[in-house]
MIKOL-24247 format. One record per residue (C-alpha): residue number from 1; residue in one letter; x, y, z. Coordinates in pm, whole numbers. Each point is the difference from the previous one (the first is absolute). Example, Ala and Ser with C-alpha at 12.3 -4.5 7.8 and 13.67 -1.06 7.14 Angstrom:
[1, 'a', [1230, -450, 780]];
[2, 's', [137, 344, -66]];
//
This chain:
[1, 'm', [15290, 16248, 24398]];
[2, 'k', [-100, -248, 238]];
[3, 'r', [16, 214, 318]];
[4, 'w', [-244, 77, 268]];
[5, 'm', [-175, 325, -36]];
[6, 's', [-117, 164, 248]];
[7, 'q', [-335, 133, -89]];
[8, 'g', [-210, -282, -89]];
[9, 'w', [304, -252, 107]];
[10, 'k', [61, -127, -412]];
[11, 't', [118, -321, 17]];
[12, 'l', [158, -263, -246]];
[13, 'a', [-301, -53, -215]];
[14, 'a', [-192, 305, 96]];
[15, 'g', [125, 236, -230]];
[16, 'w', [374, -165, -32]];
[17, 'l', [96, 340, -153]];
[18, 'v', [127, -172, -307]];
[19, 's', [-73, 367, -214]];
[20, 'l', [291, 150, 138]];
[21, 'w', [185, -221, -204]];
[22, 'c', [117, 188, -292]];
[23, 'l', [248, -316, -184]];
[24, 'a', [166, 0, -375]];
[25, 'a', [15, -326, -215]];
[26, 't', [2, -367, 219]];
[27, 'a', [205, -253, -224]];
[28, 'q', [92, -338, 7]];
[29, 'a', [255, 1, 164]];
[30, 'q', [157, 315, 190]];
[31, 'n', [331, 96, 228]];
[32, 'l', [-2, 234, 354]];
[33, 't', [259, 243, -24]];
[34, 'i', [168, 74, 402]];
[35, 'e', [110, 335, 62]];
[36, 'i', [182, 47, 338]];
[37, 't', [-164, 218, 187]];
[38, 'r', [187, 0, 374]];
[39, 'g', [284, -186, 54]];
[40, 's', [98, -178, 356]];
[41, 'd', [293, 242, 190]];
[42, 'q', [124, -360, 154]];
[43, 'a', [44, -193, -357]];
[44, 't', [265, -216, -13]];
[45, 'p', [278, 55, -239]];
[46, 'i', [37, -254, -291]];
[47, 'a', [231, -61, -282]];
[48, 'i', [-172, -194, -295]];
[49, 'v', [201, -69, -285]];
[50, 'p', [-118, -48, -380]];
[51, 'f', [40, -371, -3]];
[52, 'e', [234, -144, -306]];
[53, 'f', [-144, -104, -300]];
[54, 's', [201, -251, -217]];
[55, 'g', [-287, -23, -294]];
[56, 'q', [-31, 196, -307]];
[57, 'g', [-142, 301, 18]];
[58, 'g', [-200, 65, 282]];
[59, 'l', [-244, -92, 253]];
[60, 'p', [-379, 58, -48]];
[61, 'q', [5, 90, 400]];
[62, 'd', [257, 163, 188]];
[63, 'v', [-24, -216, 292]];
[64, 'a', [274, 185, 235]];
[65, 'q', [-272, 303, -64]];
[66, 'i', [-295, -174, 120]];
[67, 'v', [159, -164, 293]];
[68, 's', [86, 381, 121]];
[69, 'd', [-298, 140, -70]];
[70, 'd', [-148, -267, 229]];
[71, 'l', [252, 89, 295]];
[72, 'e', [-75, 351, -67]];
[73, 'h', [-415, -31, -3]];
[74, 's', [59, -176, 306]];
[75, 'g', [103, 363, 176]];
[76, 'q', [222, -219, 236]];
[77, 'f', [308, 36, -246]];
[78, 's', [174, 316, -205]];
[79, 'p', [158, -241, -265]];
[80, 'l', [318, 216, -152]];
[81, 's', [-12, 183, -379]];
[82, 'r', [155, -200, -214]];
[83, 's', [234, 348, -94]];
[84, 's', [97, -46, 336]];
[85, 'l', [120, -402, -24]];
[86, 'v', [423, -29, 76]];
[87, 's', [-8, -292, -264]];
[88, 'l', [-236, -259, -124]];
[89, 'p', [127, -367, 132]];
[90, 's', [-254, -265, -108]];
[91, 's', [109, -262, 239]];
[92, 's', [100, -9, 395]];
[93, 'e', [372, -85, -140]];
[94, 'd', [67, 350, -107]];
[95, 'v', [-117, 209, 228]];
[96, 'f', [224, 250, 220]];
[97, 'y', [-234, 63, 302]];
[98, 'd', [235, 303, 122]];
[99, 'd', [-123, 142, -346]];
[100, 'w', [-431, -9, 93]];
[101, 'k', [122, 151, 363]];
[102, 'r', [111, 331, -139]];
[103, 'v', [-341, -12, -156]];
[104, 'd', [-168, -31, 301]];
[105, 'a', [-184, -313, -153]];
[106, 'r', [-121, -296, 287]];
[107, 'y', [-95, -244, -285]];
[108, 'l', [164, -67, -303]];
[109, 'v', [-221, -181, -277]];
[110, 'v', [213, -185, -302]];
[111, 'g', [-114, -226, -262]];
[112, 'k', [77, -182, -344]];
[113, 'i', [-293, -131, -319]];
[114, 'e', [91, -214, -269]];
[115, 'p', [-223, -136, -233]];
[116, 'q', [-3, -404, -34]];
[117, 'g', [-258, -74, -271]];
[118, 'd', [-312, 129, 18]];
[119, 'q', [76, 89, 420]];
[120, 'y', [183, 214, 131]];
[121, 'r', [257, -71, 332]];
[122, 'i', [-23, 237, 263]];
[123, 'q', [239, -1, 233]];
[124, 'y', [-13, 288, 327]];
[125, 'e', [189, 43, 308]];
[126, 'l', [-58, 254, 294]];
[127, 'm', [307, 118, 220]];
[128, 'd', [-13, 170, 386]];
[129, 'v', [219, 276, -140]];
[130, 'l', [108, 97, 370]];
[131, 'g', [77, -373, 150]];
[132, 'g', [185, -67, -338]];
[133, 'k', [-236, -316, -77]];
[134, 'r', [-189, -137, -261]];
[135, 'm', [-356, -104, 112]];
[136, 'l', [-187, -147, -234]];
[137, 'g', [39, -167, -368]];
[138, 'e', [-192, -175, -191]];
[139, 't', [-43, -108, -369]];
[140, 'l', [-347, -44, -198]];
[141, 't', [-129, 7, -301]];
[142, 's', [-268, 202, -173]];
[143, 's', [-178, 12, -383]];
[144, 's', [33, 351, -93]];
[145, 'g', [-397, 56, 79]];
[146, 'd', [67, -67, 325]];
[147, 'l', [344, 228, 57]];
[148, 'r', [-198, 257, 170]];
[149, 'a', [-157, -293, 271]];
[150, 's', [376, -130, -18]];
[151, 'a', [96, 348, 145]];
[152, 'h', [-306, 58, 209]];
[153, 'y', [77, -346, 198]];
[154, 'i', [381, 100, -22]];
[155, 's', [-163, 327, 200]];
[156, 'd', [-194, -170, 273]];
[157, 'q', [297, -241, 82]];
[158, 'i', [269, 308, 42]];
[159, 'f', [-293, 164, 179]];
[160, 'e', [-50, -357, 271]];
[161, 'a', [392, -15, 30]];
[162, 'i', [84, 352, 126]];
[163, 't', [-379, 67, 191]];
[164, 'g', [-129, -329, 116]];
[165, 'i', [-324, 75, -146]];
[166, 'r', [-113, -222, -315]];
[167, 'g', [21, 297, -296]];
[168, 'a', [-390, 27, -200]];
[169, 'f', [198, 92, -354]];
[170, 's', [-183, -295, -135]];
[171, 't', [-335, 7, 102]];
[172, 'r', [-261, 188, -181]];
[173, 'i', [-257, 308, -6]];
[174, 'a', [-428, 6, -132]];
[175, 'y', [-148, 350, -63]];
[176, 'v', [-224, 139, -211]];
[177, 's', [14, 230, -289]];
[178, 'a', [-289, 186, -180]];
[179, 's', [-31, 210, -357]];
[180, 'g', [-206, 265, -55]];
[181, 't', [-343, 160, 170]];
[182, 'g', [-335, -73, 78]];
[183, 'd', [-177, -273, -301]];
[184, 'n', [293, 9, -114]];
[185, 'a', [250, -120, 271]];
[186, 'r', [135, -329, 3]];
[187, 'y', [211, -143, 306]];
[188, 'a', [223, -313, 8]];
[189, 'l', [188, -195, 240]];
[190, 'y', [367, -25, -54]];
[191, 'v', [220, -216, 167]];
[192, 'a', [444, 129, 25]];
[193, 'd', [336, -81, 151]];
[194, 'a', [0, 191, 330]];
[195, 'd', [257, 262, -168]];
[196, 'g', [-323, 88, -240]];
[197, 'h', [181, -203, -264]];
[198, 'n', [-140, -295, -224]];
[199, 'g', [-419, 141, 27]];
[200, 'q', [-245, -256, -181]];
[201, 'q', [-367, 102, 6]];
[202, 'v', [-245, -304, 172]];
[203, 'l', [-325, 128, -42]];
[204, 's', [-126, 259, -201]];
[205, 's', [-343, 154, 45]];
[206, 'd', [-236, 299, -69]];
[207, 'd', [-74, 25, 358]];
[208, 'p', [229, 114, 297]];
[209, 'i', [207, -312, 155]];
[210, 'l', [105, 23, 363]];
[211, 's', [155, -65, 291]];
[212, 'p', [268, -278, -137]];
[213, 'a', [66, -223, 271]];
[214, 'w', [316, -300, -16]];
[215, 's', [-79, -355, 84]];
[216, 'p', [260, -97, 277]];
[217, 'd', [174, -298, -294]];
[218, 'g', [12, 278, -261]];
[219, 'q', [-228, -131, -211]];
[220, 'k', [-329, 139, -23]];
[221, 'i', [-83, 356, 35]];
[222, 'a', [-396, 137, 157]];
[223, 'y', [-103, 299, -45]];
[224, 'v', [-324, 223, -61]];
[225, 's', [-201, 23, -372]];
[226, 'f', [-237, 255, -87]];
[227, 'e', [-86, -226, -320]];
[228, 's', [-341, -150, 91]];
[229, 'g', [-141, 339, 44]];
[230, 'n', [65, -5, 370]];
[231, 's', [298, -96, 258]];
[232, 'a', [91, -377, -6]];
[233, 'i', [316, -199, 106]];
[234, 'y', [192, -218, -233]];
[235, 'v', [339, -223, 80]];
[236, 'q', [203, -46, -319]];
[237, 'n', [321, -185, -88]];
[238, 'a', [264, 257, -69]];
[239, 's', [167, -264, -284]];
[240, 't', [-356, -156, -159]];
[241, 'g', [-183, 260, -5]];
[242, 'e', [-251, -214, 135]];
[243, 'r', [-213, 135, 258]];
[244, 'v', [-362, -49, 235]];
[245, 'r', [-279, 275, 163]];
[246, 'l', [-28, -93, 359]];
[247, 't', [-190, 279, 53]];
[248, 's', [-270, 261, -140]];
[249, 'f', [-256, 47, 243]];
[250, 'r', [-202, 290, -26]];
[251, 'g', [150, 324, 135]];
[252, 'i', [396, -6, 106]];
[253, 'n', [196, -307, -78]];
[254, 'g', [344, 132, 91]];
[255, 'a', [352, -7, 134]];
[256, 'p', [141, -338, -8]];
[257, 'a', [290, -135, 211]];
[258, 'w', [124, -348, 55]];
[259, 's', [39, -207, 269]];
[260, 'p', [376, -111, 52]];
[261, 'd', [-58, -347, -67]];
[262, 'g', [-191, 100, -321]];
[263, 'r', [-358, -186, 167]];
[264, 'k', [-217, 302, -1]];
[265, 'l', [1, 369, -115]];
[266, 'a', [-168, 289, 178]];
[267, 'm', [-191, 217, -110]];
[268, 's', [-246, 279, 35]];
[269, 'l', [-368, -44, -94]];
[270, 's', [-300, 231, 81]];
[271, 'k', [-241, -281, -118]];
[272, 'd', [-184, 40, 244]];
[273, 'g', [29, 398, 101]];
[274, 'q', [354, 186, 69]];
[275, 'p', [240, -128, -94]];
[276, 'e', [162, -292, 270]];
[277, 'i', [279, -197, 6]];
[278, 'y', [-13, -426, -163]];
[279, 'v', [175, -259, -13]];
[280, 'm', [-7, -252, -301]];
[281, 'n', [120, -339, 33]];
[282, 'l', [140, -64, -358]];
[283, 'a', [-75, -374, 1]];
[284, 't', [-390, 27, 87]];
[285, 'r', [-58, 352, -143]];
[286, 'q', [-174, 80, 412]];
[287, 'l', [-23, 286, 151]];
[288, 't', [88, 118, 342]];
[289, 'r', [-79, 296, 112]];
[290, 'l', [231, 180, 267]];
[291, 't', [-107, 333, -2]];
[292, 't', [-424, 141, 180]];
[293, 'n', [30, 322, 22]];
[294, 'p', [-184, 332, -156]];
[295, 'a', [329, 159, -122]];
[296, 'i', [207, -2, -307]];
[297, 'e', [216, -288, -9]];
[298, 't', [281, -96, -248]];
[299, 'e', [341, -58, -127]];
[300, 'p', [97, -341, 235]];
[301, 'd', [394, -127, 32]];
[302, 'w', [38, -311, 161]];
[303, 's', [287, -40, 234]];
[304, 'p', [288, -209, -101]];
[305, 'd', [-100, -266, 229]];
[306, 'g', [-299, -40, -98]];
[307, 'q', [-211, 24, 284]];
[308, 's', [-123, 392, 20]];
[309, 'l', [-101, 282, -224]];
[310, 'i', [18, 352, -34]];
[311, 'f', [-256, 172, -185]];
[312, 't', [-102, 397, -69]];
[313, 's', [-292, 158, 202]];
[314, 'd', [-166, 285, 29]];
[315, 'r', [-199, -96, 361]];
[316, 's', [243, 213, 163]];
[317, 'g', [-162, 343, -247]];
[318, 'a', [274, -36, -207]];
[319, 'p', [193, -293, -176]];
[320, 'q', [242, -211, 271]];
[321, 'l', [202, -268, -19]];
[322, 'y', [-209, -321, 203]];
[323, 'r', [96, -345, 51]];
[324, 'm', [-136, -330, 82]];
[325, 's', [-33, -369, 25]];
[326, 'a', [62, -152, -349]];
[327, 't', [-361, -181, 164]];
[328, 'g', [-157, 275, 89]];
[329, 'g', [-80, 129, 228]];
[330, 'q', [91, 388, 223]];
[331, 'a', [182, 246, -188]];
[332, 'e', [267, 148, 145]];
[333, 'r', [123, 410, -82]];
[334, 'v', [360, -7, -96]];
[335, 't', [61, 355, -129]];
[336, 'f', [-76, 318, 204]];
[337, 't', [231, 260, -175]];
[338, 'g', [-201, 249, -190]];
[339, 'n', [-325, 41, -135]];
[340, 'y', [70, -258, -304]];
[341, 'n', [136, -356, -17]];
[342, 's', [-68, -209, -295]];
[343, 'd', [143, -268, -208]];
[344, 'g', [212, -206, 257]];
[345, 'r', [213, -290, -110]];
[346, 'f', [197, -223, 264]];
[347, 'a', [426, 46, -40]];
[348, 'p', [110, -418, -93]];
[349, 'd', [108, 8, 368]];
[350, 'g', [-355, 78, 89]];
[351, 'k', [178, 243, 244]];
[352, 's', [-98, 318, -152]];
[353, 'l', [-255, 128, -264]];
[354, 'f', [-12, 230, -288]];
[355, 'm', [-322, 210, -117]];
[356, 'v', [-88, 354, -102]];
[357, 't', [-32, 269, 265]];
[358, 'r', [-110, 354, -25]];
[359, 'd', [166, 301, 92]];
[360, 'd', [-39, 385, -94]];
[361, 's', [207, -49, -310]];
[362, 'g', [-180, -256, -128]];
[363, 'y', [2, -414, -44]];
[364, 'h', [288, -168, 78]];
[365, 'v', [161, -373, 64]];
[366, 'a', [86, -55, 332]];
[367, 'k', [111, -330, 217]];
[368, 'q', [-123, -112, 375]];
[369, 'd', [169, -158, 242]];
[370, 'l', [-210, -256, 140]];
[371, 'd', [135, 8, 366]];
[372, 't', [68, 332, -22]];
[373, 'g', [-238, 147, -177]];
[374, 'r', [268, 261, -117]];
[375, 'v', [-101, 124, -325]];
[376, 't', [207, 110, -297]];
[377, 'v', [-55, 234, -260]];
[378, 'l', [185, -163, -263]];
[379, 't', [-77, 234, -342]];
[380, 'd', [-41, 358, -50]];
[381, 's', [-208, -43, -339]];
[382, 'r', [-362, 65, 31]];
[383, 'w', [-206, -198, -147]];
[384, 'd', [82, -355, 147]];
[385, 'e', [-230, -326, -24]];
[386, 's', [-1, -349, -53]];
[387, 'p', [343, -98, 143]];
[388, 's', [95, -315, -13]];
[389, 'v', [361, -171, 160]];
[390, 'a', [303, -156, -121]];
[391, 'p', [-23, -421, 144]];
[392, 'n', [318, 68, 161]];
[393, 'g', [-112, 342, 148]];
[394, 't', [261, 214, -111]];
[395, 'm', [-220, 231, -248]];
[396, 'v', [-366, 101, -64]];
[397, 'i', [-150, 64, -364]];
[398, 'f', [-303, 254, 24]];
[399, 'a', [-213, 223, -238]];
[400, 't', [76, 341, 11]];
[401, 'q', [-42, 342, -250]];
[402, 'q', [283, 196, -225]];
[403, 'g', [-183, 291, -71]];
[404, 'a', [-275, -148, -171]];
[405, 'q', [106, -304, -106]];
[406, 'g', [-61, -277, 229]];
[407, 'v', [365, -240, 84]];
[408, 'l', [114, -284, 211]];
[409, 'g', [219, 70, 260]];
[410, 'a', [200, -147, 252]];
[411, 'v', [141, 46, 352]];
[412, 's', [270, -202, 192]];
[413, 's', [-150, -110, 357]];
[414, 'd', [185, 250, 156]];
[415, 'g', [-50, 312, -190]];
[416, 'r', [332, 87, -56]];
[417, 'a', [-19, -70, -418]];
[418, 's', [-316, -8, -275]];
[419, 'f', [21, -12, -350]];
[420, 'r', [-347, 23, -266]];
[421, 'l', [-85, -201, -284]];
[422, 'p', [-151, 227, -237]];
[423, 's', [-164, -190, -359]];
[424, 'a', [72, 203, -296]];
[425, 'q', [-329, -102, -146]];
[426, 'g', [-156, 158, 270]];
[427, 'd', [-177, -47, 369]];
[428, 'v', [0, -303, 219]];
[429, 'r', [-145, -81, 263]];
[430, 'e', [-79, -341, 265]];
[431, 'p', [352, -155, 58]];
[432, 'a', [52, -367, 201]];
[433, 'w', [302, -127, 80]];
[434, 's', [67, -370, -104]];
[435, 'p', [135, -228, 273]];
[436, 'f', [340, -174, -49]];
[437, 'l', [-65, -212, -279]];
[438, 'n', [200, -308, 109]];
//
């Protein structure tokens, strides 16, 4: 686990604590299973009727159920159970709004699916029950293999129509899994849908893989690998597997972070002594050193406008977050609550930070308003690390512990809803949420 340690300040490449990973077998494909741990008491009730299917047999995917799961996992909606549905309409013409008012449904989703050769024609509609009107309707075509992706697209449209916020259900996550211990350990980098399904292995190694970070276009992943015997930063195309090694200096090569325009990579390097923050121009491979301090400087993250960086430093005697211009200069401390704040990540609107904070009960994901400095602890788990923010800012994914198992957790940005994504095949760590993919 890449947590700052109070004795000796073990950093990302000085120890890595990979021996704490005790994992099951790694496979070429992997699904994470979502387990809801806390639902929001302010979630909006919504009824999602099973889509009518006019073909023979059954569909390979239950599109309406995927939509229901997506909306529930956002923390902003509370889908009615199928046993609570008062009827099974397939179009807005068949909807009697008073029936749905009686079961307190605020919104209603109906649809139908019919085969067209080797494709499926999907029609869905969203209704405002209290307003008694149709809000949204669309027809799309999907192959059998793309039905789950089509369901995520429908979820995105519904989420945005109701909340005004772009949905992030069609995005992806990257994470690291491993198998075995000691000399028999193997590590793998996976890419999966945002709900943990369709996990595909994109890299396998006998040595640790850490700190995956998506490029702004969602095509590449930067990460740290120890395959050469020392830490090194690589960039890999997530689809083709083509990759290049960017740094392999003696000592720490860690914590890569893409600039918003995709032209630069911030990182932590100890090639000149203590770990410092550097920025690499990816076109020229030229490095610019931004910090010069005897403290440990690591975990950089870019502001959404690309004008500044935050990073973790113990220059005050304990890990805290600092902010400085992306071109260098004086660093300003931005966290003051408690004696441990690290791994800061900007919200997409740049108005707040998500981070790991420590109190008497452990390490938690927290949010800090940059204008007021107010800190809100979002999780009640004890060993949280590596937060990564959804591109719409509504959720944060992170690594945590569930008993002896390493799992991924997710929490809404207001802390009201949370869920976990354990793997049936062992531990998972180091999550990274992709940007919007189109």
